[in-house]
Each structure stands twice: as C-alpha cells, then as structure tokens.
BAFI-3210 file (N, C-alpha, C; in Angstrom, 3 decimals, decimal comma, padded with zeros to 6 digits):
// residues 316
n [1|2|3|4|5|6|7|8|9|10|11|12|13|14|15|16|17|18|19|20|21|22|23|24|25|26|27|28|29|30|31|32|33|34|35|36|37|38|39|40|41|42|43|44|45|46|47|48|49|50|51|52|53|54|55|56|57|58|59|60|61|62|63|64|65|66|67|68|69|70|71|72|73|74|75|76|77|78|79|80|81|82|83|84|85|86|87|88|89|90|91|92|93|94|95|96|97|98|99|100|101|102|103|104|105|106|107|108|109|110|111|112|113|114|115|116|117|118|119|120|121|122|123|124|125|126|127|128|129|130|131|132|133|134|135|136|137|138|139|140|141|142|143|144|145|146|147|148|149|150|151|152|153|154|155|156|157|158|159|160|161|162|163|164|165|166|167|168|169|170|171|172|173|174|175|176|177|178|179|180|181|182|183|184|185|186|187|188|189|190|191|192|193|194|195|196|197|198|199|200|201|202|203|204|205|206|207|208|209|210|211|212|213|214|215|216|217|218|219|220|221|222|223|224|225|226|227|228|229|230|231|232|233|234|235|236|237|238|239|240|241|242|243|244|245|246|247|248|249|250|251|252|253|254|255|256|257|258|259|260|261|262|263|264|265|266|267|268|269|270|271|272|273|274|275|276|277|278|279|280|281|282|283|284|285|286|287|288|289|290|291|292|293|294|295|296|297|298|299|300|301|302|303|304|305|306|307|308|309|310|311|312|313|314|315|316]
n.u [086,838|090,181|093,397|096,505|099,637|102,628|105,457|108,541|110,745|109,745|109,126|107,692|107,024|106,736|104,662|102,615|102,418|101,489|098,982|097,761|097,599|095,685|093,476|093,138|091,646|089,116|086,334|086,864|087,349|090,053|090,874|092,399|094,432|097,806|100,872|103,898|106,577|106,127|105,235|102,498|098,927|095,731|092,806|089,746|086,803|085,254|087,045|089,041|087,734|087,262|089,810|091,026|092,383|094,630|095,908|096,389|098,270|100,758|101,158|100,515|100,274|097,151|094,685|091,764|089,870|090,098|088,235|088,944|089,114|088,525|089,933|088,301|086,177|083,200|082,731|081,546|081,667|083,957|085,930|089,234|092,377|095,071|095,082|095,016|096,548|098,439|099,913|100,831|102,672|104,751|104,926|104,799|107,223|108,950|108,199|109,655|111,834|110,858|107,935|107,152|107,397|107,543|107,388|105,921|102,907|100,927|097,570|095,895|092,663|089,230|088,725|089,110|087,801|088,360|087,746|087,620|088,316|090,619|092,186|092,289|094,429|096,469|096,099|097,412|096,911|096,031|094,133|091,136|090,070|087,828|085,421|082,126|080,617|082,429|083,282|083,643|086,044|088,600|088,993|089,208|091,571|093,347|093,315|094,542|097,129|097,820|096,276|095,909|097,945|096,254|095,049|092,431|090,000|091,668|095,100|097,320|099,776|101,959|101,803|102,581|103,125|102,699|099,758|098,296|095,449|094,323|091,883|090,560|088,658|085,220|082,089|081,099|083,299|084,821|087,096|088,305|090,859|092,284|091,978|093,363|095,918|096,215|096,167|098,459|100,378|100,019|100,958|103,643|104,443|104,030|105,891|105,756|106,713|105,913|103,449|100,267|098,291|095,482|093,969|092,981|093,317|092,599|093,932|096,933|098,437|100,021|100,527|100,201|102,203|104,492|104,316|104,562|107,189|108,478|107,868|109,225|111,872|112,112|112,428|110,210|108,327|106,151|103,216|100,950|097,766|097,335|095,061|091,710|090,925|091,691|093,375|095,553|097,884|096,892|097,140|097,998|099,860|101,342|103,271|106,778|108,754|106,718|105,458|103,768|101,090|099,856|097,118|096,989|095,733|095,015|096,558|098,665|098,282|097,817|095,081|092,076|090,832|092,864|094,938|097,715|101,102|103,170|104,277|103,304|104,883|105,057|103,415|100,711|098,661|095,221|092,693|089,758|090,203|090,366|089,547|089,454|086,382|084,018|082,283|083,377|083,677|084,267|085,224|085,286|087,050|087,738|090,379|092,841|093,249|093,413|095,702|097,834|098,173|099,273|101,865|102,690|102,680|104,705|106,938|107,021|107,787|110,384|111,542|111,335|113,158|115,533|115,555|115,805|118,312|119,926|119,575|120,680|123,301|124,065|124,053|126,083]
n.v [104,649|105,772|105,778|106,523|107,732|108,669|110,807|109,118|110,333|111,804|112,101|109,448|107,899|109,989|111,483|109,587|109,235|111,749|111,758|109,567|110,473|112,467|110,912|109,275|110,679|110,276|108,003|105,569|102,663|101,004|102,959|102,964|100,981|100,305|100,559|100,444|100,291|101,116|103,645|104,176|104,529|103,024|104,486|104,822|106,235|108,064|108,818|109,955|112,206|113,548|114,192|115,364|117,784|117,508|115,317|116,348|118,360|117,291|116,859|114,380|111,491|110,864|108,461|106,958|104,158|101,953|099,786|096,450|093,909|090,472|088,503|086,836|084,750|082,913|079,580|076,580|073,346|070,519|067,449|066,264|064,675|065,736|069,002|071,078|073,402|072,845|070,882|072,377|074,263|072,652|071,312|068,600|067,473|068,622|067,490|065,218|065,955|066,898|068,170|070,577|070,456|071,691|074,419|077,500|078,961|081,763|082,432|085,082|085,857|084,935|083,081|079,584|076,373|074,368|071,762|070,364|067,458|067,459|069,387|069,403|068,337|069,966|072,626|074,468|076,361|079,781|082,875|084,589|087,553|089,068|087,783|086,353|084,626|082,553|082,696|080,699|081,392|081,605|078,929|077,771|078,970|077,938|075,170|075,076|075,539|073,586|071,159|067,799|064,932|062,402|060,641|061,139|063,328|066,278|067,452|069,725|072,335|072,382|069,994|069,259|071,417|073,779|075,358|078,506|079,958|083,015|084,970|087,738|088,835|089,535|087,730|088,590|088,928|091,211|093,421|095,561|098,041|098,423|095,954|094,310|095,273|094,475|091,721|091,176|092,059|090,199|087,939|088,552|088,708|086,087|084,736|083,792|082,101|082,540|084,674|084,599|086,654|087,019|089,276|092,746|096,359|099,567|101,918|103,439|102,763|104,261|103,271|100,477|100,040|100,517|098,384|096,192|096,594|096,145|093,414|092,318|092,901|091,157|088,833|087,565|086,144|087,599|087,151|088,245|088,655|090,118|091,466|091,733|093,519|093,977|096,027|098,321|097,045|096,184|097,199|095,058|093,959|095,636|096,874|097,398|094,575|092,766|089,944|090,220|088,663|087,693|086,277|083,360|081,389|077,969|077,828|079,412|082,086|085,481|086,160|087,883|089,310|089,751|091,923|093,983|094,954|097,358|096,023|093,476|090,711|088,008|085,290|082,974|079,958|080,778|080,441|078,579|076,981|074,267|073,552|073,135|073,390|074,607|072,125|069,663|069,603|070,540|073,163|075,138|078,040|081,321|083,720|086,135|085,678|082,943|082,461|083,510|081,704|079,461|080,313|080,832|078,194|077,002|078,490|077,658|074,978|075,316|076,725|074,855|072,930|074,383|074,787|072,139|071,509|073,217|072,156|069,614|070,346|071,499|069,310|067,747]
n.w [094,910|094,868|093,380|094,470|093,722|095,018|094,436|094,055|095,309|097,334|100,896|101,814|104,207|106,086|104,955|105,070|107,823|108,650|107,380|108,612|111,206|110,963|110,174|112,367|114,154|113,443|113,449|111,727|109,682|108,156|105,933|103,653|101,391|101,707|100,001|100,775|099,696|097,154|097,323|097,225|097,553|097,880|098,061|099,771|098,320|099,845|101,846|100,319|099,288|101,652|102,584|100,441|099,931|101,555|100,342|097,758|098,116|098,004|095,408|093,947|091,708|090,669|090,119|088,655|089,894|087,779|085,509|084,789|082,308|081,334|078,613|076,576|074,485|074,025|072,716|071,027|072,743|073,127|072,914|073,535|073,823|073,771|073,311|070,331|070,558|072,547|071,263|069,100|070,116|070,809|073,252|073,945|073,115|074,932|077,328|077,751|079,193|081,524|083,273|084,365|087,098|090,411|089,881|090,677|089,938|089,660|088,970|088,133|088,145|087,428|089,328|090,137|089,405|091,750|092,332|090,018|088,153|086,621|087,742|090,534|092,007|091,319|091,968|094,449|096,358|097,175|096,970|097,756|096,747|096,273|096,764|096,196|093,327|091,008|087,478|084,463|083,229|084,574|085,267|082,762|081,787|083,685|083,086|080,572|081,305|083,349|083,239|084,170|083,299|082,802|081,134|080,630|079,419|078,873|078,443|079,989|079,233|081,041|082,974|085,579|087,115|089,855|090,783|091,691|092,861|092,341|092,990|091,624|090,102|089,386|088,949|086,503|084,922|085,262|086,969|089,591|089,353|091,721|092,995|091,248|091,700|094,378|093,972|092,377|094,138|096,208|094,875|094,619|097,324|098,080|096,706|093,961|090,936|088,316|086,894|085,610|083,609|082,249|081,088|080,696|080,290|078,869|079,643|080,980|084,149|086,801|089,373|089,041|087,183|088,735|090,497|088,787|087,981|090,420|090,819|088,654|089,338|091,442|090,151|089,126|086,566|084,311|082,491|080,062|078,461|075,242|074,365|073,024|071,076|068,486|067,927|069,462|071,892|075,177|078,682|081,421|079,600|078,019|079,547|080,223|081,018|081,155|079,462|076,622|074,963|071,857|069,883|067,843|065,040|063,963|061,701|062,185|061,828|062,840|064,836|063,876|065,911|067,710|069,631|068,583|067,665|069,407|072,431|072,107|072,557|072,051|070,273|070,439|070,443|070,258|069,289|069,051|071,415|073,461|076,809|080,411|082,341|084,760|086,754|086,129|083,382|079,873|077,620|074,626|073,835|072,458|072,270|073,388|075,991|076,138|074,747|076,291|078,617|077,325|076,752|079,368|080,402|078,808|079,618|082,235|081,927|080,963|083,093|085,148|084,311|084,584|087,356|088,206|087,181|088,675|091,243|090,892|090,287|092,698|094,326|093,426]
ca.u [088,247|091,206|094,730|097,376|101,061|103,463|106,760|109,473|111,707|109,076|109,229|106,418|106,680|106,274|103,341|101,667|102,251|100,618|097,632|097,224|097,269|094,394|092,427|092,960|090,650|087,797|085,997|086,769|088,168|090,771|090,548|093,177|095,449|099,083|101,995|104,976|107,742|105,721|104,738|101,144|097,767|094,416|092,029|088,294|086,338|084,815|088,231|089,736|086,999|087,401|091,193|091,595|093,335|095,855|096,560|096,793|099,385|101,999|101,159|100,672|099,585|095,862|093,971|090,514|089,931|089,604|087,698|089,792|088,269|089,190|090,016|087,850|084,868|082,710|082,488|081,005|082,639|084,291|086,880|090,491|093,352|096,082|094,520|095,905|097,477|099,525|100,737|101,418|103,833|105,808|105,039|105,010|108,663|109,623|107,824|110,672|112,812|110,147|106,576|106,845|107,416|108,200|107,208|104,732|102,252|099,707|096,609|095,022|091,542|087,876|088,615|089,306|087,016|089,418|087,305|087,650|089,216|091,881|092,897|092,215|095,741|097,442|095,896|098,051|096,519|095,575|093,430|089,926|090,114|086,584|084,229|081,153|080,757|083,393|082,788|084,528|087,247|089,809|089,124|089,666|092,983|094,089|093,441|095,549|098,456|098,181|095,404|096,778|098,141|095,586|094,409|091,007|089,796|092,754|096,328|097,820|101,148|102,904|100,846|103,046|103,384|101,813|098,940|097,738|094,202|094,230|090,608|090,447|087,585|083,851|081,465|080,874|084,564|085,466|087,766|088,778|092,309|092,832|092,044|094,474|097,123|096,285|096,445|099,858|101,166|099,948|101,821|105,025|104,674|104,007|107,051|105,424|107,714|105,265|102,094|099,474|097,303|094,676|093,032|093,622|092,598|093,162|094,721|098,137|098,329|101,327|100,663|100,406|103,524|105,485|104,221|105,143|108,645|108,898|107,808|110,299|113,119|112,132|112,633|108,937|107,981|104,751|102,678|099,619|097,107|097,490|093,768|090,866|090,342|092,174|094,178|096,722|098,023|096,404|097,919|099,422|100,755|102,152|104,332|108,083|108,858|105,609|105,404|102,443|100,859|098,775|096,491|097,036|094,855|095,689|097,482|099,728|097,949|097,318|093,618|091,571|090,484|094,028|095,693|098,984|101,975|104,034|103,850|103,040|106,213|104,954|102,123|100,440|097,301|094,140|091,452|089,190|091,037|089,622|090,129|088,559|085,251|083,386|081,385|084,112|083,394|085,238|084,620|086,200|086,984|088,675|090,821|094,237|093,250|093,795|097,079|098,784|098,548|100,166|103,218|102,970|103,017|106,018|107,945|107,100|108,590|111,784|112,005|111,475|114,422|116,607|115,555|116,319|119,751|120,586|119,570|121,649|124,634|124,352|124,248|127,232]
ca.v [104,341|106,492|105,204|107,691|107,396|109,814|110,790|108,293|111,130|112,433|111,301|108,756|107,601|111,217|111,784|108,612|109,526|112,931|111,367|108,667|111,302|113,098|109,890|108,699|111,471|109,856|106,603|104,872|101,460|100,719|103,966|102,741|099,936|101,004|099,831|101,313|100,358|101,724|105,002|104,206|104,264|102,840|105,201|104,839|107,482|109,015|109,335|110,849|113,467|114,216|114,673|115,641|118,891|116,962|114,505|117,143|119,269|116,593|116,754|112,972|110,997|110,341|107,795|106,298|102,714|101,521|098,441|095,560|092,835|089,284|088,489|085,533|084,656|081,537|078,760|075,259|072,517|069,227|066,690|065,908|064,381|066,786|070,059|071,469|074,433|072,193|070,256|073,402|074,920|071,671|070,914|067,154|067,187|069,080|066,653|064,188|066,500|067,450|068,645|071,771|070,166|072,628|075,814|078,104|079,859|082,447|082,781|086,171|085,642|084,910|081,937|078,273|075,257|073,529|070,375|069,732|066,288|067,755|070,475|069,359|068,048|070,933|073,909|074,300|077,431|081,006|083,842|085,164|088,961|089,788|087,039|086,113|083,442|082,599|082,187|079,641|081,894|081,214|077,479|077,503|079,368|076,982|073,898|075,212|075,481|072,429|069,980|066,660|063,856|061,262|059,870|061,464|064,740|066,934|067,655|071,085|072,510|071,994|069,280|068,991|072,685|074,098|076,525|079,265|080,582|084,380|085,473|089,196|089,235|089,175|086,742|089,161|089,035|092,503|093,636|096,929|098,176|098,250|094,522|093,776|095,644|093,569|090,372|091,077|092,199|088,891|087,034|088,893|088,339|084,631|084,229|083,057|082,108|083,085|085,184|084,674|087,734|086,968|090,392|094,002|097,631|100,459|103,031|103,236|103,023|104,470|102,362|099,118|100,027|100,382|097,029|095,319|096,771|095,467|091,972|091,988|092,924|089,954|087,672|086,951|086,255|087,993|086,905|088,851|088,646|091,411|092,124|091,237|094,682|094,084|097,243|098,457|096,153|096,771|097,000|095,137|093,366|096,680|097,354|096,741|093,536|091,822|089,298|090,386|087,530|087,758|084,983|082,852|080,261|076,707|078,031|080,303|083,469|086,295|086,264|089,231|089,992|089,938|093,170|093,820|096,121|097,547|095,317|092,068|090,093|086,625|084,834|081,596|079,540|081,448|080,242|077,231|076,340|073,406|073,459|072,776|074,268|074,134|070,977|068,547|069,620|071,194|074,125|075,773|079,499|082,105|084,951|086,225|085,058|081,551|082,443|083,785|080,530|078,581|080,827|080,578|076,786|076,743|079,074|076,790|073,814|075,746|077,082|073,615|072,322|075,168|074,473|070,783|071,563|073,871|071,194|068,562|070,923|071,706|068,016|067,036]
ca.w [095,176|094,123|093,512|094,590|093,673|095,360|093,789|094,842|096,054|098,463|102,138|101,954|105,609|106,740|104,391|105,608|109,246|108,754|106,995|109,639|112,370|110,672|110,113|113,701|114,870|112,974|113,737|110,450|109,584|106,921|104,903|102,440|101,314|101,562|099,421|101,235|098,817|095,889|097,633|096,669|098,392|097,275|099,068|099,611|097,728|100,864|102,516|099,388|099,242|102,939|102,756|099,116|100,014|102,134|099,320|096,607|098,390|097,673|093,942|093,557|090,515|091,126|089,042|088,998|090,069|086,473|085,344|084,006|081,796|080,800|077,152|076,060|073,849|074,127|071,526|071,369|073,459|072,540|073,718|072,890|074,871|073,712|072,474|069,222|071,001|073,282|070,234|068,226|070,731|071,024|074,657|074,065|073,006|076,144|078,468|077,970|080,140|082,675|083,007|085,150|088,534|091,322|089,485|091,285|088,985|090,107|087,928|088,579|087,229|087,983|090,224|089,514|089,961|092,325|092,440|088,693|088,253|085,943|088,419|092,001|092,605|090,819|092,642|095,751|097,278|096,529|097,802|097,161|097,121|095,974|097,131|095,132|092,488|089,918|086,209|083,984|082,562|085,303|085,168|081,403|081,757|084,510|082,378|079,513|081,927|084,181|083,229|084,479|082,338|083,427|080,060|080,602|079,135|078,149|079,198|079,866|078,740|082,108|083,831|086,941|087,799|090,975|090,450|092,805|092,414|092,877|092,463|091,710|089,188|089,726|088,078|085,179|084,198|085,463|088,256|089,801|089,302|093,071|093,292|090,459|092,447|095,528|093,486|091,979|095,360|096,874|094,119|094,980|098,726|098,204|095,959|092,755|089,867|087,123|087,094|084,375|083,672|081,032|081,196|080,322|080,297|077,867|080,151|081,778|085,586|087,417|090,513|088,545|086,549|089,806|091,050|087,769|088,075|091,645|090,574|087,729|090,097|092,284|089,293|088,761|085,150|084,153|081,155|079,979|077,151|074,565|074,218|071,935|070,406|067,114|067,792|070,324|073,040|076,415|079,900|081,746|078,613|077,381|080,432|080,168|082,039|081,000|078,152|076,028|074,051|070,892|069,586|066,481|064,747|063,676|060,588|062,611|061,490|063,941|064,797|063,604|067,155|068,573|069,645|067,884|067,728|070,563|073,633|071,807|072,487|071,583|069,769|070,835|070,084|070,969|068,537|069,242|072,438|074,381|078,149|081,514|082,655|085,998|086,650|085,520|081,951|079,009|076,710|073,671|073,841|071,658|072,929|073,827|077,320|075,951|074,232|077,377|079,421|076,558|076,988|080,788|080,548|078,206|080,488|083,416|081,546|080,884|084,432|085,920|083,904|085,196|088,780|088,360|086,903|089,831|092,354|090,568|090,398|094,120|094,970|092,879]
c.u [089,136|092,548|095,727|098,827|101,872|104,822|107,751|110,459|111,073|109,152|107,922|106,079|106,145|104,877|102,295|101,388|101,315|099,173|096,986|096,843|095,924|093,258|092,122|091,923|089,230|087,570|085,773|087,710|088,787|090,434|091,309|094,002|096,755|100,148|103,245|106,111|107,417|105,321|103,340|100,095|096,555|093,416|090,540|087,835|085,939|086,000|089,016|089,061|087,185|088,777|091,852|092,639|094,678|096,629|097,169|098,024|100,743|102,131|101,348|100,028|098,312|095,137|092,706|090,746|089,303|089,047|088,580|088,935|089,112|089,073|089,604|086,465|084,475|082,532|081,837|082,076|082,877|085,281|088,108|091,506|094,449|095,555|095,525|096,925|098,686|100,475|101,511|102,685|104,964|105,983|105,368|106,489|109,401|109,312|108,852|111,713|112,150|108,836|106,172|106,909|108,166|108,067|105,880|104,152|100,993|098,847|095,673|093,832|090,221|087,659|088,678|088,419|088,007|089,032|087,283|088,679|090,556|092,776|093,079|093,555|096,819|097,292|096,347|097,657|096,023|094,881|092,221|089,819|088,779|085,318|083,334|081,454|081,862|082,653|083,838|085,849|088,525|090,062|089,666|091,156|093,835|094,327|094,471|096,949|098,743|097,235|096,263|096,827|097,582|094,801|092,898|090,861|090,928|094,018|096,813|099,269|102,169|102,139|101,337|103,428|102,374|101,081|098,399|096,608|094,041|092,993|090,482|089,305|086,227|083,289|081,267|082,162|085,237|086,077|088,116|090,294|092,931|092,929|093,119|095,797|097,298|096,701|097,911|100,763|101,168|100,902|103,289|105,335|104,731|104,982|106,670|106,592|107,176|103,880|101,409|098,363|096,543|093,560|093,738|092,713|093,319|094,108|095,910|097,842|099,731|101,543|100,940|101,773|104,624|105,496|104,810|106,666|109,192|108,930|108,949|111,649|113,254|112,335|111,366|108,663|106,492|104,327|101,264|099,076|097,129|096,183|093,028|090,257|090,782|093,069|095,385|096,689|097,607|097,411|097,236|100,379|101,747|103,286|105,659|108,179|107,732|105,652|103,975|102,233|099,640|098,287|096,623|096,062|095,681|096,709|098,627|099,483|097,424|095,813|093,181|091,311|091,701|094,613|097,064|099,831|102,805|103,467|103,490|104,386|106,190|103,555|101,952|098,996|096,229|092,801|091,018|090,034|090,166|090,325|089,041|087,503|084,595|082,393|082,040|083,877|084,495|084,507|085,692|085,971|087,994|089,142|092,310|094,371|093,700|095,242|098,097|099,142|099,361|101,617|103,621|103,399|104,385|107,140|108,114|107,942|110,076|112,348|112,211|112,790|115,606|116,718|116,161|117,834|120,506|120,661|120,614|123,076|125,039|124,655|125,466|128,536]
c.v [105,196|105,808|106,348|107,230|108,663|109,685|110,010|109,093|111,855|111,520|110,593|108,400|108,825|111,590|110,870|108,875|110,710|112,575|110,485|109,432|111,983|112,085|109,325|109,457|111,085|108,390|105,871|103,679|101,365|101,723|103,762|101,457|100,629|100,062|100,687|101,435|100,910|103,184|105,201|103,913|104,006|103,333|105,131|106,217|108,513|109,623|110,286|112,215|114,265|114,863|115,041|116,746|118,416|116,152|115,372|118,007|118,615|116,364|115,299|112,686|110,312|109,704|107,124|104,799|102,060|100,101|097,655|094,384|091,673|089,283|087,129|085,641|083,186|080,892|077,448|074,414|071,185|068,494|066,345|065,656|065,446|067,881|070,550|072,511|073,866|071,521|071,308|074,010|073,947|071,212|069,437|066,786|067,546|068,214|065,560|064,635|067,143|068,077|069,800|071,585|071,236|074,094|076,341|079,166|080,452|082,763|083,830|086,203|085,642|083,793|080,629|077,236|074,219|072,062|069,661|068,607|066,517|068,710|070,284|069,070|069,054|072,303|073,767|075,364|078,629|081,920|084,360|086,609|089,682|089,041|086,789|084,867|083,643|082,338|081,233|080,090|081,429|079,730|077,078|077,815|078,353|075,673|073,947|075,050|074,121|071,235|068,716|065,612|062,573|060,419|060,050|062,951|065,318|066,948|069,077|071,131|072,045|071,260|068,917|070,263|072,892|075,404|077,181|080,143|081,948|085,034|086,971|089,725|088,752|088,212|087,264|089,359|090,380|092,575|095,105|096,935|097,937|096,778|093,828|094,085|094,726|092,167|090,203|091,212|090,885|087,911|087,285|088,396|086,826|083,943|083,311|083,114|082,798|083,580|085,266|085,707|087,784|088,017|091,663|095,199|098,576|101,500|102,592|103,541|103,149|103,483|100,934|098,994|099,854|098,968|096,006|095,386|096,055|093,954|091,523|091,947|091,709|088,681|086,956|087,193|086,555|087,840|087,473|088,765|090,047|092,181|091,615|092,362|094,836|095,283|097,237|097,476|096,885|096,565|095,918|094,569|094,384|097,200|096,665|095,717|092,532|091,253|089,398|089,359|087,773|086,360|084,624|081,698|079,027|076,821|078,978|081,757|084,218|086,471|087,709|090,000|090,358|091,342|092,914|095,077|096,156|096,865|093,871|091,401|088,696|086,371|083,371|081,248|080,202|081,345|078,787|076,417|075,567|073,366|073,174|073,851|073,740|072,992|069,779|068,465|070,359|072,152|074,714|077,282|080,085|083,291|084,950|085,733|083,614|081,432|082,592|082,534|079,487|079,008|080,597|079,137|076,454|077,302|078,244|075,552|074,168|076,057|075,838|072,920|073,054|074,862|073,099|070,762|072,166|072,916|070,102|069,072|071,116|070,396|067,254|067,415]
c.w [094,276|094,390|093,411|094,649|093,928|094,677|094,662|095,686|097,241|099,693|102,459|103,405|106,352|106,251|105,007|107,080|109,452|108,429|108,061|110,902|112,183|110,746|111,497|114,527|114,486|113,319|112,421|110,461|108,196|105,808|103,604|102,550|100,967|101,004|099,638|100,228|097,442|096,051|097,067|097,739|097,505|098,322|098,759|099,147|098,786|101,605|101,613|099,353|100,532|103,093|101,429|099,155|100,565|101,098|098,228|096,875|098,113|096,159|093,467|092,202|091,005|089,944|089,558|089,154|088,838|086,505|084,391|083,566|081,280|079,283|076,594|075,452|073,776|072,750|071,976|072,043|072,758|073,426|072,884|073,993|074,920|072,776|071,433|069,656|071,724|072,302|069,447|068,823|071,082|072,449|074,811|073,992|074,295|077,354|078,754|079,008|081,354|082,294|083,915|086,646|089,323|090,968|090,028|090,348|089,607|088,890|088,509|087,631|087,993|088,987|089,457|090,201|090,485|092,446|091,091|088,714|087,558|086,750|089,919|092,672|092,191|091,473|094,088|096,769|096,503|097,507|097,031|097,640|096,977|096,373|095,936|094,324|091,462|088,609|085,650|083,406|083,251|085,247|083,800|081,262|082,516|083,782|081,264|080,097|082,535|084,152|083,283|083,363|082,942|082,434|080,027|080,338|078,313|079,009|078,934|079,424|079,772|083,206|085,224|087,681|088,915|090,692|091,710|092,268|093,085|092,266|092,710|090,857|089,681|088,683|086,659|084,385|084,302|086,865|088,374|089,770|090,677|093,452|092,464|091,156|093,650|095,092|093,097|093,195|096,151|096,189|094,431|096,390|098,923|097,253|094,797|091,771|088,618|087,510|085,735|084,552|082,351|081,110|080,766|080,459|079,347|078,401|080,989|083,241|086,162|088,563|090,044|087,872|087,595|090,369|090,080|087,830|089,304|091,443|089,667|088,433|091,001|091,462|088,892|087,283|085,036|082,695|081,117|078,560|076,552|074,456|072,991|071,110|068,955|066,865|068,698|071,490|074,311|077,549|080,738|080,700|078,053|078,264|080,119|081,307|082,007|079,583|077,633|074,928|073,170|070,546|068,114|066,322|064,394|062,545|060,940|062,283|062,704|063,792|064,585|064,892|067,993|068,472|069,045|068,023|068,993|071,803|073,379|071,557|071,892|071,039|070,147|070,463|070,941|070,263|068,690|070,222|073,426|075,732|079,169|081,771|083,932|085,754|085,993|084,016|081,195|078,075|075,803|073,669|072,871|072,475|073,222|075,262|077,252|075,447|075,365|078,185|078,656|076,792|078,444|081,008|079,975|079,074|081,757|083,115|081,532|082,270|085,300|085,582|084,525|086,688|089,037|088,163|088,076|091,015|092,122|090,712|091,853|094,826|094,498|093,557]
res [m|k|i|i|s|f|h|p|k|q|p|f|p|k|i|l|s|e|l|q|e|r|v|s|r|l|s|v|k|q|p|w|n|c|y|h|d|l|s|c|l|c|v|r|q|d|m|f|e|l|f|e|e|e|f|r|k|y|n|p|h|v|e|e|n|a|t|v|t|v|h|a|e|d|e|a|h|g|e|d|e|v|p|w|g|v|k|y|i|g|a|e|r|m|w|r|k|g|r|g|n|g|v|k|i|a|v|i|d|t|g|i|a|r|d|h|f|e|l|k|d|r|v|k|g|g|v|n|l|v|g|g|k|r|n|g|h|g|t|h|v|a|g|i|i|v|a|e|m|n|h|t|g|i|v|g|v|s|p|e|a|d|l|y|d|v|k|a|f|r|e|d|g|t|a|s|l|s|d|i|i|r|a|l|n|w|s|i|e|n|e|m|d|i|v|n|m|s|f|g|m|g|q|y|s|e|a|l|a|r|l|v|k|k|a|s|k|r|g|i|v|m|v|a|s|a|g|n|n|g|g|e|v|e|y|p|a|r|y|p|g|v|i|g|v|g|a|i|d|r|n|g|n|l|a|d|f|s|a|r|g|k|g|m|n|m|k|a|p|g|v|e|i|l|s|t|w|p|g|d|s|f|r|t|l|n|g|t|s|m|a|a|p|h|v|t|g|m|l|a|l|k|l|a|r|k|k|k|s|r|v|q|a|a|g|s]
***
C-alpha cells in the first residue's frame, strides 16, 4: 500500500478521472481508497507499481503505509470502585453537573468487548475495519472513559457518554496507516464529538495531517497519547489540532516512559491504571494510552455541560 497526497492546487478531479480511465481497462476491483477533499489516495502496492509513472508525473507526496502501535504495558490486576486516576483529575466533583450524557466519542483502537457488563450499555455503535480478533487494549481504554456507575467493578471518567468502537488495529496491537486514515475519516463522517487515539508512530504523514486538519475544522476534538518512548512526542499527538497527552504517576510526576516536549499539551494518570478487560474482568496497565482517555473523559464532561446549556437556552 502507498499513500499518495497530491498538491491541493492541482486539479484532483481531473487527475482521478485520468487514472480511473486507465484502470477501467483492467479487470481489477477497488484499486484505491479515495479521499476527495484531501486530494489523497491509498493505493494498493500492485496498482502503484503498475501506474507509478502516471502517479509520479503529478509530483505527489508518496509515503509508505506505516505501522502504528498502541501505547500500553501490562501489569497485575485488581479491583477498585473509583480508580485513582478518576479521582486525581477531579471527575467526581464534575459529576454533580453531569456525567457526559449526549457526547459521542470514537475510540480508534483494537476493538472493545461490547458485552462487558461495564460497557454494554455505553457502546452505541462503531465499525470493524480490519476484522480478526481484538485484544484487551481497546476495552481498557473504553473503561477509563465510560465504565458505568453501577456500584460494581469500577467507574469511568464520563460514565454516561456514548462510545463508538472503531476497530482499526489487529490483535497484536499494530495497524496500518491507511486503516488509521479510514478510521478517522469514519469518525468525521459519523459526526463524532471527540476521538480518542491511544496510539502513535514516529514519522509524519501528510495524508493524516490533512485529515486531522479536516476533523478540527468540523469541530471534532482529537486526543492522542504522546508515546511510551521517553523521548519525542509521536504522531498523531504531535499534529496541530490534536491534544497530546503524557502520563503521570500517583505523585503527579511524569512517568519515565512518557514522551515529552513539543506536542505534549496535557498530562494525565497513566501509571497503574485499573480498567475493564475482556471477559467481564479488570486489569491494570501503564502507558500514555491510559492517560489519553482520562483527558477524553474530562472533555466529554465539559462538552456535555455546554450541550445542556445550549438546549436550555434554546428552550427558554
């Protein structure tokens, strides 16, 4: 797979028409995914090689279909009604004015165990872009955000928000850049309020940068984990318009593993974080993957209050 971004000033419809005319002579199905308003194509490797000369004559930005990884490390499991991270960020105080009702949050991740008793009424939909089995990472992230207030297990930061399960990662915790692009595009088309991205990659992507800009213009809030490399913040957290989140411990200190510097806009609990796990169970993980959903949940609480105020003002 190659990801091709044409210059915005070039006549993309004309370019696409010329390419489609060439491809129509061949018996092939779906040679690319097209993002018209971004002037981008995700092209199958065989099609790129076949028409490379055609693509190159427009002098596009061509990038490899990079591998993106989640930001989490396993620990032992335990139980607690209100995890320390939820307490630390002050979510309990905010619950007096609402718990995230009516806010739509996309979790682009490894998939969510929708049958978990803490999550089954909070996951309202989603899409599976890659098939295969899920691992527990997405379920853990989901619980931090919306685990229900049912006096059993744990409670999430915004326990009445609506979650959307956007599975773009394989069971091994990796995803292709093209699937991340599809996932964020799905979130835009389905009018999410917030997108949680607990993953990252080291290299810049022009196509993903354009999509992030589009989402930002639509008013979508994007939250991403900074990375677990102890060094520079990874993408997408590093893009303008994305809230990059580093991980702190119980004492408020930045974790040794947390990325830092340019692109880290906020810090949140990311050490010894208890949350949901497949099989109606719970597990403790470390990582900036755990820090990002704390911020996502807090933003959902704030956004829900704004939505409620607008409705009340319209009705008065």
